C-alpha positions in Angstrom: 17.2 8.4 18.6 15.7 9.6 15.7 13.5 7.4 14.0 12.6 8.6 9.9 9.8 6.7 8.5 9.6 6.8 4.7 6.6 6.0 3.3 6.7 3.4 -0.1 7.5 5.6 -3.0 8.8 8.8 -1.3 12.0 10.2 -1.8 14.6 10.9 0.9 14.0 15.0 1.7 17.2 17.4 2.4 17.9 16.9 6.5 16.7 19.8 8.3 17.8 21.2 11.8 17.7 17.8 13.1 20.0 16.6 10.9 23.4 17.5 13.1 22.0 16.0 16.3 22.7 12.3 14.9 25.7 10.0 14.8 24.0 6.6 13.6 22.0 6.2 10.5 20.5 2.4 11.0 18.1 1.7 7.9 15.5 -1.0 8.4 13.6 -1.5 5.5 11.4 -5.1 4.0 8.9 -5.4 1.1 8.7 -9.1 0.8 6.8 -10.1 -1.7 6.1 -13.5 -3.3 5.9 -12.0 -6.8 5.2 -14.5 -9.7 8.0 -14.0 -12.8 5.9 -12.1 -14.8 4.7 -9.4 -12.1 7.1 -6.1 -12.9 5.1 -3.9 -10.3 5.7 -6.0 -7.4 9.7 -6.4 -8.4 9.8 -3.1 -8.7 8.3 -1.8 -6.0 9.9 -3.9 -3.6 13.6 -2.7 -5.4 12.4 0.9 -4.7 11.7 -0.1 -0.7 14.6 -2.7 -0.2 17.3 -1.0 -2.1 17.1 2.5 -3.4 15.4 3.5 -0.5 18.4 2.9 1.9 20.9 4.3 -1.0 18.7 7.1 -1.2 19.1 7.9 2.3 22.8 7.3 3.0 23.3 10.0 0.0 21.3 12.2 1.4 22.7 11.7 4.9 26.2 10.9 4.3 27.4 14.7 4.3 26.0 15.4 8.0 27.4 12.1 9.2 30.8 13.5 7.7 30.7 16.1 9.5 30.3 14.1 13.1 33.6 13.1 15.2 32.0 9.7 14.9 29.6 8.2 13.5 27.9 4.6 11.9 25.7 3.3 9.2 23.9 0.1 9.6 22.2 -1.9 6.8 20.5 -4.7 7.3 20.7 -6.9 4.6 19.3 -10.8 4.9 20.6 -14.6 5.3 18.7 -14.9 1.9 21.3 -12.6 0.1 23.5 -15.6 0.6 20.9 -18.7 0.2 17.9 -17.4 -1.7 14.6 -18.7 -1.1 12.2 -19.4 -4.7 9.5 -17.7 -3.6 11.2 -14.4 -3.1 13.7 -13.9 -5.1 13.4 -10.3 -5.4 13.2 -9.7 -2.4 16.2 -12.0 -1.9 18.2 -9.8 -4.8 17.6 -6.4 -3.0 18.8 -8.3 0.5 22.0 -9.4 -1.6 22.3 -5.8 -3.7 22.5 -4.4 0.0 25.3 -6.6 1.1 27.3 -5.9 -1.7 26.1 -1.9 -1.5 27.5 -2.1 2.4 30.8 -3.7 1.5 31.5 -1.0 -1.3 30.2 1.8 0.9 33.0 0.4 3.8 35.9 0.7 1.0 34.7 3.6 -0.6 34.7 6.1 2.6 37.3 3.9 4.8 39.4 6.9 5.5 36.4 8.5 7.1 35.1 8.7 10.8 32.2 6.2 9.6 32.1 2.8 10.3 29.6 0.9 8.1 28.2 -1.9 9.4 26.0 -4.8 8.3 23.3 -6.8 9.9 22.2 -10.3 8.8 19.9 -11.5 10.5 19.3 -15.6 10.0 16.4 -17.2 8.8 13.1 -16.6 11.2 9.8 -18.7 11.6 7.2 -16.1 10.9 3.8 -16.5 9.5 4.4 -14.5 6.3 5.0 -16.5 4.0 1.4 -17.9 3.1 0.4 -19.5 6.8 1.9 -20.6 10.1 5.8 -21.3 10.7 6.5 -24.7 9.8 9.5 -26.6 11.5 10.9 -26.8 7.9 12.9 -24.4 5.8 10.4 -24.1 2.9 12.0 -25.3 -0.7 15.2 -22.8 -0.7 16.2 -22.6 -5.1 19.3 -24.8 -4.0 17.6 -28.0 -3.4 14.2 -27.5 -4.7 12.4 -30.5 -5.9 10.5 -30.2 -9.3 
């Protein structure tokens, strides 16, 4: 397995000699911020990491994958792409965009030997959201009390 880690803000580089030796591109990316609606810098950072990063990496490595007898691209979206959570609107929007991108990419390269997969993890109680996990699911946008 080959692991390529790009730091936030880095551009994908041209594939080197290693590029011909793999057949699966699995992109796992996440920047979760509880951004305020007026914090454009955090929104742009989230979009660059969660959406543009996987798109850039796919674009850079697609020519290499197309040369393989069989290969796959796996994008990781989230259940929050379908049921967004109010405290993380940009994160949820980027995961919805990854879902849409994955579907479109699958259609665009359907005649190739590349399989396009999407992993959609469900809600998992973690301490990412300011404090210990709770048994409730937070307040979802569709049912948030005002």
